[in-house]
One Martini backbone bead per residue (centre of mass of N, CA, C, O) as a GRO file, in nm:
protein
  365
    1UNK     BB    1   0.092   0.035   0.020
    2UNK     BB    2   0.063   0.353  -0.007
    3UNK     BB    3   0.132   0.626   0.200
    4UNK     BB    4  -0.099   0.807   0.045
    5UNK     BB    5  -0.371   0.664   0.025
    6UNK     BB    6  -0.537   0.753   0.271
    7UNK     BB    7  -0.554   1.056   0.169
    8UNK     BB    8  -0.694   1.000  -0.096
    9UNK     BB    9  -0.946   0.862   0.016
   10UNK     BB   10  -1.040   1.076   0.219
   11UNK     BB   11  -1.064   1.308   0.014
   12UNK     BB   12  -1.284   1.163  -0.164
   13UNK     BB   13  -1.496   1.170   0.095
   14UNK     BB   14  -1.550   1.459   0.076
   15UNK     BB   15  -1.788   1.674   0.072
   16UNK     BB   16  -1.761   1.831  -0.252
   17UNK     BB   17  -1.516   1.653  -0.351
   18UNK     BB   18  -1.418   1.644  -0.655
   19UNK     BB   19  -1.204   1.621  -0.913
   20UNK     BB   20  -1.134   1.923  -0.932
   21UNK     BB   21  -1.073   1.969  -0.633
   22UNK     BB   22  -0.875   1.755  -0.585
   23UNK     BB   23  -0.662   1.863  -0.794
   24UNK     BB   24  -0.624   2.129  -0.656
   25UNK     BB   25  -0.515   2.028  -0.383
   26UNK     BB   26  -0.270   1.872  -0.498
   27UNK     BB   27  -0.142   2.121  -0.638
   28UNK     BB   28  -0.124   2.308  -0.381
   29UNK     BB   29   0.022   2.083  -0.172
   30UNK     BB   30   0.143   1.825  -0.344
   31UNK     BB   31   0.023   1.679  -0.086
   32UNK     BB   32  -0.227   1.528   0.107
   33UNK     BB   33  -0.092   1.540   0.375
   34UNK     BB   34  -0.054   1.849   0.385
   35UNK     BB   35  -0.362   1.901   0.367
   36UNK     BB   36  -0.432   1.761   0.644
   37UNK     BB   37  -0.206   1.946   0.807
   38UNK     BB   38  -0.337   2.204   0.758
   39UNK     BB   39  -0.437   2.489   0.854
   40UNK     BB   40  -0.729   2.659   0.862
   41UNK     BB   41  -0.623   2.924   0.722
   42UNK     BB   42  -0.550   2.778   0.455
   43UNK     BB   43  -0.821   2.671   0.381
   44UNK     BB   44  -0.968   2.961   0.386
   45UNK     BB   45  -0.780   3.047   0.114
   46UNK     BB   46  -0.910   2.888  -0.083
   47UNK     BB   47  -1.035   2.847  -0.426
   48UNK     BB   48  -1.325   2.783  -0.281
   49UNK     BB   49  -1.611   2.718  -0.166
   50UNK     BB   50  -1.745   2.761   0.154
   51UNK     BB   51  -1.885   2.485   0.184
   52UNK     BB   52  -1.627   2.313   0.130
   53UNK     BB   53  -1.449   2.423   0.349
   54UNK     BB   54  -1.628   2.331   0.581
   55UNK     BB   55  -1.626   2.031   0.508
   56UNK     BB   56  -1.328   1.990   0.545
   57UNK     BB   57  -1.297   2.076   0.846
   58UNK     BB   58  -1.503   1.872   0.956
   59UNK     BB   59  -1.380   1.607   0.836
   60UNK     BB   60  -1.098   1.628   0.973
   61UNK     BB   61  -1.209   1.614   1.271
   62UNK     BB   62  -1.351   1.311   1.225
   63UNK     BB   63  -1.107   1.200   1.039
   64UNK     BB   64  -0.894   0.917   0.984
   65UNK     BB   65  -0.741   0.804   0.723
   66UNK     BB   66  -0.648   0.523   0.821
   67UNK     BB   67  -0.923   0.438   0.946
   68UNK     BB   68  -1.086   0.464   0.689
   69UNK     BB   69  -0.935   0.254   0.523
   70UNK     BB   70  -0.976   0.018   0.717
   71UNK     BB   71  -1.283   0.013   0.683
   72UNK     BB   72  -1.283  -0.063   0.381
   73UNK     BB   73  -1.120  -0.328   0.413
   74UNK     BB   74  -1.321  -0.468   0.623
   75UNK     BB   75  -1.544  -0.478   0.368
   76UNK     BB   76  -1.392  -0.591   0.109
   77UNK     BB   77  -1.257  -0.328  -0.012
   78UNK     BB   78  -1.111  -0.170  -0.279
   79UNK     BB   79  -0.829   0.040  -0.378
   80UNK     BB   80  -0.740   0.302  -0.625
   81UNK     BB   81  -0.517   0.509  -0.771
   82UNK     BB   82  -0.417   0.696  -1.049
   83UNK     BB   83  -0.094   0.621  -0.963
   84UNK     BB   84  -0.155   0.330  -0.983
   85UNK     BB   85  -0.096   0.038  -1.150
   86UNK     BB   86  -0.409  -0.085  -1.120
   87UNK     BB   87  -0.514   0.123  -1.293
   88UNK     BB   88  -0.699   0.177  -1.545
   89UNK     BB   89  -0.577   0.264  -1.846
   90UNK     BB   90  -0.816   0.397  -1.999
   91UNK     BB   91  -0.910   0.588  -1.761
   92UNK     BB   92  -0.645   0.756  -1.726
   93UNK     BB   93  -0.678   0.922  -2.009
   94UNK     BB   94  -0.875   1.098  -1.899
   95UNK     BB   95  -0.927   1.423  -1.783
   96UNK     BB   96  -1.150   1.308  -1.542
   97UNK     BB   97  -1.020   1.113  -1.362
   98UNK     BB   98  -1.057   0.930  -1.096
   99UNK     BB   99  -0.855   0.934  -0.822
  100UNK     BB  100  -1.067   0.715  -0.696
  101UNK     BB  101  -1.131   0.354  -0.655
  102UNK     BB  102  -1.385   0.149  -0.587
  103UNK     BB  103  -1.376  -0.222  -0.530
  104UNK     BB  104  -1.488  -0.536  -0.657
  105UNK     BB  105  -1.254  -0.773  -0.746
  106UNK     BB  106  -1.112  -0.744  -1.072
  107UNK     BB  107  -0.830  -0.637  -1.270
  108UNK     BB  108  -0.738  -0.703  -1.618
  109UNK     BB  109  -0.433  -0.527  -1.598
  110UNK     BB  110  -0.097  -0.463  -1.649
  111UNK     BB  111  -0.025  -0.809  -1.618
  112UNK     BB  112  -0.030  -0.973  -1.906
  113UNK     BB  113  -0.367  -0.945  -1.883
  114UNK     BB  114  -0.528  -0.707  -2.092
  115UNK     BB  115  -0.845  -0.741  -2.117
  116UNK     BB  116  -0.963  -0.462  -2.000
  117UNK     BB  117  -0.839  -0.293  -2.236
  118UNK     BB  118  -1.063  -0.476  -2.406
  119UNK     BB  119  -1.325  -0.272  -2.397
  120UNK     BB  120  -1.693  -0.259  -2.389
  121UNK     BB  121  -1.966  -0.061  -2.397
  122UNK     BB  122  -2.303  -0.147  -2.285
  123UNK     BB  123  -2.605   0.028  -2.372
  124UNK     BB  124  -2.951   0.125  -2.254
  125UNK     BB  125  -3.254   0.050  -2.195
  126UNK     BB  126  -3.458  -0.018  -1.929
  127UNK     BB  127  -3.720  -0.050  -2.126
  128UNK     BB  128  -3.702  -0.301  -2.306
  129UNK     BB  129  -3.720  -0.491  -2.582
  130UNK     BB  130  -3.702  -0.782  -2.746
  131UNK     BB  131  -3.505  -0.674  -2.938
  132UNK     BB  132  -3.296  -0.556  -2.745
  133UNK     BB  133  -3.228  -0.824  -2.614
  134UNK     BB  134  -3.142  -0.991  -2.864
  135UNK     BB  135  -2.906  -0.799  -2.965
  136UNK     BB  136  -2.740  -0.799  -2.700
  137UNK     BB  137  -2.691  -1.102  -2.673
  138UNK     BB  138  -2.553  -1.150  -2.940
  139UNK     BB  139  -2.324  -0.935  -2.934
  140UNK     BB  140  -2.197  -1.006  -2.661
  141UNK     BB  141  -2.132  -1.301  -2.713
  142UNK     BB  142  -1.935  -1.233  -2.953
  143UNK     BB  143  -1.741  -1.037  -2.802
  144UNK     BB  144  -1.644  -1.230  -2.588
  145UNK     BB  145  -1.533  -1.446  -2.794
  146UNK     BB  146  -1.322  -1.210  -2.890
  147UNK     BB  147  -1.212  -1.078  -2.593
  148UNK     BB  148  -1.411  -0.898  -2.444
  149UNK     BB  149  -1.497  -0.657  -2.217
  150UNK     BB  150  -1.787  -0.575  -2.029
  151UNK     BB  151  -1.947  -0.255  -1.994
  152UNK     BB  152  -2.159  -0.126  -1.729
  153UNK     BB  153  -2.442   0.003  -1.495
  154UNK     BB  154  -2.658  -0.206  -1.350
  155UNK     BB  155  -2.912  -0.161  -1.486
  156UNK     BB  156  -3.184  -0.187  -1.611
  157UNK     BB  157  -3.198  -0.397  -1.876
  158UNK     BB  158  -2.946  -0.371  -2.084
  159UNK     BB  159  -2.725  -0.389  -1.869
  160UNK     BB  160  -2.808  -0.657  -1.743
  161UNK     BB  161  -2.791  -0.825  -2.000
  162UNK     BB  162  -2.491  -0.778  -2.057
  163UNK     BB  163  -2.382  -0.900  -1.797
  164UNK     BB  164  -2.513  -1.179  -1.817
  165UNK     BB  165  -2.403  -1.262  -2.094
  166UNK     BB  166  -2.106  -1.247  -2.026
  167UNK     BB  167  -2.114  -1.467  -1.812
  168UNK     BB  168  -2.252  -1.697  -1.984
  169UNK     BB  169  -1.992  -1.679  -2.190
  170UNK     BB  170  -1.724  -1.654  -1.996
  171UNK     BB  171  -1.671  -1.362  -1.916
  172UNK     BB  172  -1.611  -1.029  -1.868
  173UNK     BB  173  -1.719  -0.774  -1.620
  174UNK     BB  174  -1.818  -0.422  -1.565
  175UNK     BB  175  -1.961  -0.233  -1.291
  176UNK     BB  176  -2.098   0.091  -1.269
  177UNK     BB  177  -2.166   0.312  -1.015
  178UNK     BB  178  -2.401   0.569  -0.863
  179UNK     BB  179  -2.260   0.473  -0.594
  180UNK     BB  180  -2.173   0.310  -0.342
  181UNK     BB  181  -2.032  -0.003  -0.308
  182UNK     BB  182  -2.263  -0.056  -0.060
  183UNK     BB  183  -2.485   0.048  -0.291
  184UNK     BB  184  -2.704  -0.128  -0.453
  185UNK     BB  185  -2.816  -0.028  -0.789
  186UNK     BB  186  -3.050  -0.199  -0.803
  187UNK     BB  187  -3.147  -0.418  -0.558
  188UNK     BB  188  -3.210  -0.666  -0.759
  189UNK     BB  189  -2.873  -0.668  -0.834
  190UNK     BB  190  -2.714  -0.809  -0.615
  191UNK     BB  191  -2.659  -1.095  -0.737
  192UNK     BB  192  -2.518  -0.987  -0.991
  193UNK     BB  193  -2.284  -0.845  -0.852
  194UNK     BB  194  -2.165  -1.108  -0.727
  195UNK     BB  195  -2.103  -1.241  -0.997
  196UNK     BB  196  -1.909  -1.020  -1.108
  197UNK     BB  197  -1.692  -1.045  -0.892
  198UNK     BB  198  -1.592  -1.332  -0.991
  199UNK     BB  199  -1.575  -1.195  -1.316
  200UNK     BB  200  -1.461  -0.895  -1.221
  201UNK     BB  201  -1.632  -0.577  -1.156
  202UNK     BB  202  -1.722  -0.341  -0.896
  203UNK     BB  203  -1.752   0.020  -0.942
  204UNK     BB  204  -1.642   0.339  -0.790
  205UNK     BB  205  -1.611   0.698  -0.670
  206UNK     BB  206  -1.775   0.663  -0.426
  207UNK     BB  207  -1.841   0.660  -0.102
  208UNK     BB  208  -1.950   0.536   0.156
  209UNK     BB  209  -2.305   0.547   0.151
  210UNK     BB  210  -2.373   0.648  -0.126
  211UNK     BB  211  -2.631   0.764  -0.295
  212UNK     BB  212  -2.854   0.707  -0.584
  213UNK     BB  213  -2.842   0.986  -0.751
  214UNK     BB  214  -2.912   1.147  -1.042
  215UNK     BB  215  -2.643   1.328  -1.042
  216UNK     BB  216  -2.437   1.072  -1.061
  217UNK     BB  217  -2.464   0.948  -1.362
  218UNK     BB  218  -2.293   1.116  -1.545
  219UNK     BB  219  -2.038   1.039  -1.394
  220UNK     BB  220  -2.061   0.739  -1.432
  221UNK     BB  221  -2.063   0.741  -1.750
  222UNK     BB  222  -1.757   0.829  -1.789
  223UNK     BB  223  -1.648   0.560  -1.687
  224UNK     BB  224  -1.762   0.369  -1.881
  225UNK     BB  225  -1.623   0.495  -2.129
  226UNK     BB  226  -1.329   0.517  -2.005
  227UNK     BB  227  -1.288   0.192  -1.986
  228UNK     BB  228  -1.320   0.212  -2.298
  229UNK     BB  229  -1.308   0.205  -2.652
  230UNK     BB  230  -1.625   0.184  -2.655
  231UNK     BB  231  -1.979   0.247  -2.746
  232UNK     BB  232  -2.283   0.060  -2.719
  233UNK     BB  233  -2.609   0.106  -2.860
  234UNK     BB  234  -2.893  -0.106  -2.873
  235UNK     BB  235  -3.114   0.071  -2.709
  236UNK     BB  236  -3.291   0.403  -2.758
  237UNK     BB  237  -3.425   0.673  -2.665
  238UNK     BB  238  -3.423   1.017  -2.708
  239UNK     BB  239  -3.397   1.036  -2.362
  240UNK     BB  240  -3.160   0.872  -2.301
  241UNK     BB  241  -2.881   0.813  -2.095
  242UNK     BB  242  -2.708   0.669  -2.311
  243UNK     BB  243  -2.644   0.944  -2.471
  244UNK     BB  244  -2.448   1.046  -2.269
  245UNK     BB  245  -2.235   0.838  -2.298
  246UNK     BB  246  -2.187   0.871  -2.596
  247UNK     BB  247  -2.095   1.174  -2.566
  248UNK     BB  248  -1.849   1.111  -2.380
  249UNK     BB  249  -1.700   0.929  -2.564
  250UNK     BB  250  -1.646   1.131  -2.790
  251UNK     BB  251  -1.488   1.335  -2.596
  252UNK     BB  252  -1.268   1.094  -2.542
  253UNK     BB  253  -1.218   0.936  -2.824
  254UNK     BB  254  -1.434   0.734  -2.875
  255UNK     BB  255  -1.622   0.500  -2.991
  256UNK     BB  256  -1.942   0.485  -3.171
  257UNK     BB  257  -2.229   0.277  -3.136
  258UNK     BB  258  -2.531   0.151  -3.326
  259UNK     BB  259  -2.848  -0.001  -3.334
  260UNK     BB  260  -3.073  -0.045  -3.545
  261UNK     BB  261  -3.427   0.021  -3.561
  262UNK     BB  262  -3.738   0.057  -3.559
  263UNK     BB  263  -3.925   0.335  -3.679
  264UNK     BB  264  -4.189   0.259  -3.479
  265UNK     BB  265  -3.981   0.274  -3.227
  266UNK     BB  266  -3.918   0.452  -2.950
  267UNK     BB  267  -3.662   0.268  -2.847
  268UNK     BB  268  -3.496   0.359  -3.130
  269UNK     BB  269  -3.455   0.669  -3.169
  270UNK     BB  270  -3.170   0.722  -3.048
  271UNK     BB  271  -3.005   0.525  -3.217
  272UNK     BB  272  -3.089   0.637  -3.496
  273UNK     BB  273  -2.976   0.922  -3.449
  274UNK     BB  274  -2.680   0.842  -3.417
  275UNK     BB  275  -2.649   0.751  -3.710
  276UNK     BB  276  -2.732   1.019  -3.841
  277UNK     BB  277  -2.474   1.164  -3.690
  278UNK     BB  278  -2.223   0.917  -3.748
  279UNK     BB  279  -2.222   0.661  -3.628
  280UNK     BB  280  -2.170   0.330  -3.594
  281UNK     BB  281  -2.316   0.079  -3.747
  282UNK     BB  282  -2.482  -0.226  -3.614
  283UNK     BB  283  -2.526  -0.597  -3.712
  284UNK     BB  284  -2.236  -0.691  -3.604
  285UNK     BB  285  -1.948  -0.761  -3.443
  286UNK     BB  286  -1.749  -0.698  -3.676
  287UNK     BB  287  -1.795  -0.389  -3.686
  288UNK     BB  288  -1.632  -0.352  -3.422
  289UNK     BB  289  -1.367  -0.508  -3.450
  290UNK     BB  290  -1.262  -0.339  -3.699
  291UNK     BB  291  -1.257  -0.058  -3.579
  292UNK     BB  292  -1.088  -0.151  -3.316
  293UNK     BB  293  -0.864  -0.359  -3.392
  294UNK     BB  294  -0.842  -0.623  -3.214
  295UNK     BB  295  -0.633  -0.818  -3.335
  296UNK     BB  296  -0.396  -0.620  -3.313
  297UNK     BB  297  -0.409  -0.570  -3.009
  298UNK     BB  298  -0.365  -0.854  -2.918
  299UNK     BB  299  -0.084  -0.894  -3.054
  300UNK     BB  300   0.052  -0.658  -2.894
  301UNK     BB  301   0.012  -0.781  -2.615
  302UNK     BB  302   0.184  -1.035  -2.665
  303UNK     BB  303   0.445  -0.894  -2.744
  304UNK     BB  304   0.484  -0.736  -2.477
  305UNK     BB  305   0.512  -0.992  -2.289
  306UNK     BB  306   0.811  -1.085  -2.441
  307UNK     BB  307   0.961  -0.852  -2.348
  308UNK     BB  308   1.303  -0.780  -2.264
  309UNK     BB  309   1.549  -0.688  -2.102
  310UNK     BB  310   1.883  -0.566  -2.207
  311UNK     BB  311   1.985  -0.477  -1.914
  312UNK     BB  312   2.066  -0.384  -1.591
  313UNK     BB  313   1.908  -0.133  -1.584
  314UNK     BB  314   1.627  -0.238  -1.679
  315UNK     BB  315   1.607  -0.445  -1.456
  316UNK     BB  316   1.610  -0.245  -1.213
  317UNK     BB  317   1.359  -0.088  -1.298
  318UNK     BB  318   1.160  -0.318  -1.298
  319UNK     BB  319   1.198  -0.395  -0.998
  320UNK     BB  320   1.101  -0.120  -0.886
  321UNK     BB  321   0.805  -0.149  -1.058
  322UNK     BB  322   0.666  -0.424  -0.981
  323UNK     BB  323   0.427  -0.285  -0.751
  324UNK     BB  324   0.456   0.016  -0.878
  325UNK     BB  325   0.445   0.355  -0.891
  326UNK     BB  326   0.698   0.590  -0.990
  327UNK     BB  327   0.907   0.825  -0.938
  328UNK     BB  328   1.208   0.905  -1.074
  329UNK     BB  329   1.344   0.959  -0.799
  330UNK     BB  330   1.284   0.677  -0.681
  331UNK     BB  331   1.428   0.510  -0.893
  332UNK     BB  332   1.706   0.627  -0.832
  333UNK     BB  333   1.713   0.542  -0.534
  334UNK     BB  334   1.651   0.221  -0.573
  335UNK     BB  335   1.896   0.177  -0.798
  336UNK     BB  336   2.155   0.377  -0.806
  337UNK     BB  337   2.104   0.547  -1.062
  338UNK     BB  338   2.157   0.775  -1.274
  339UNK     BB  339   1.933   0.997  -1.405
  340UNK     BB  340   2.034   0.996  -1.706
  341UNK     BB  341   2.010   0.681  -1.737
  342UNK     BB  342   1.719   0.653  -1.655
  343UNK     BB  343   1.594   0.835  -1.869
  344UNK     BB  344   1.703   0.682  -2.119
  345UNK     BB  345   1.585   0.415  -2.059
  346UNK     BB  346   1.278   0.490  -2.037
  347UNK     BB  347   1.252   0.583  -2.330
  348UNK     BB  348   1.318   0.307  -2.461
  349UNK     BB  349   1.108   0.133  -2.289
  350UNK     BB  350   0.860   0.271  -2.401
  351UNK     BB  351   0.889   0.207  -2.697
  352UNK     BB  352   0.893  -0.118  -2.620
  353UNK     BB  353   0.660  -0.149  -2.374
  354UNK     BB  354   0.774  -0.179  -2.063
  355UNK     BB  355   0.667   0.116  -2.013
  356UNK     BB  356   0.493   0.391  -1.841
  357UNK     BB  357   0.381   0.727  -1.891
  358UNK     BB  358   0.192   0.931  -1.648
  359UNK     BB  359   0.317   1.171  -1.568
  360UNK     BB  360   0.500   1.381  -1.358
  361UNK     BB  361   0.734   1.144  -1.332
  362UNK     BB  362   0.556   0.886  -1.380
  363UNK     BB  363   0.602   0.525  -1.343
  364UNK     BB  364   0.531   0.207  -1.518
  365UNK     BB  365   0.399  -0.135  -1.622
   0.00000   0.00000   0.00000
């Protein structure tokens, strides 16, 4: 566990502290430990609204970050920060990536089995038709057999069908909540969430006990699309929340797909409009696999897994990065190698796919 993780998790749990405020605090104080230890007068000078400043001061008085993190762990919940190695690689790339994720289950990424890097979001109507169910089951089954992880929002209708089909096909699936990890919504999907945990993950950015309010779901949707290479809308009305996910996917540079539906069905109006606006129409899984170039991505992942270090410097760097992401200064300290040689080696290793540059001097594998 990173020594900073308790402060990251506790800060993410402060009422009113979203991603933008979190990043502001981190930039202002350099470390979140310094933020937690800062006197009240410094907090009151921060360029954030008065209500949030009051919430920060009150929360810091009531909560010990290490105790809070222990409470999370005691409930069988895992946490990962955006600078940690196990943080999903696709999600890390979006501009408003959640600083902290709470999850149950596992992520299959960044460790030689990058299946969750090859993920597709499948979303659609809560009150789907028989047509919507059939096309979702058919496409998800084929996509899972092609090696994709299915991401969705655990909602009623298409989301639930996508998760269940992925599991029935023997694949992996990830459910993103618009509530705390300990508040499953809708409640009738409690059993489904437990099945997902066994072969995938249930994940959220909200702290323990956070209620599933309507305002949470647009934020939830950006994570669904952010975890994925693209978003597939299998059935949606013109006012469907699925269209928000599709819009966020486009803003994130992800591919957007939609299944055409009957022109006399209200439940297909949103998907049909997406196609008219220029998203990729889908009538079979191959339409998606070709656009995403999945076969090439899978070959690149296999090739990356067999790349070996070329010399003692690369070996030492990989050993230092074995279980965590590190700032380049820490890599220099742990390897005892001069910074100019470490910098040169990291540049070459990144080109060869041995390491990843996460920005701000932070490196991982």
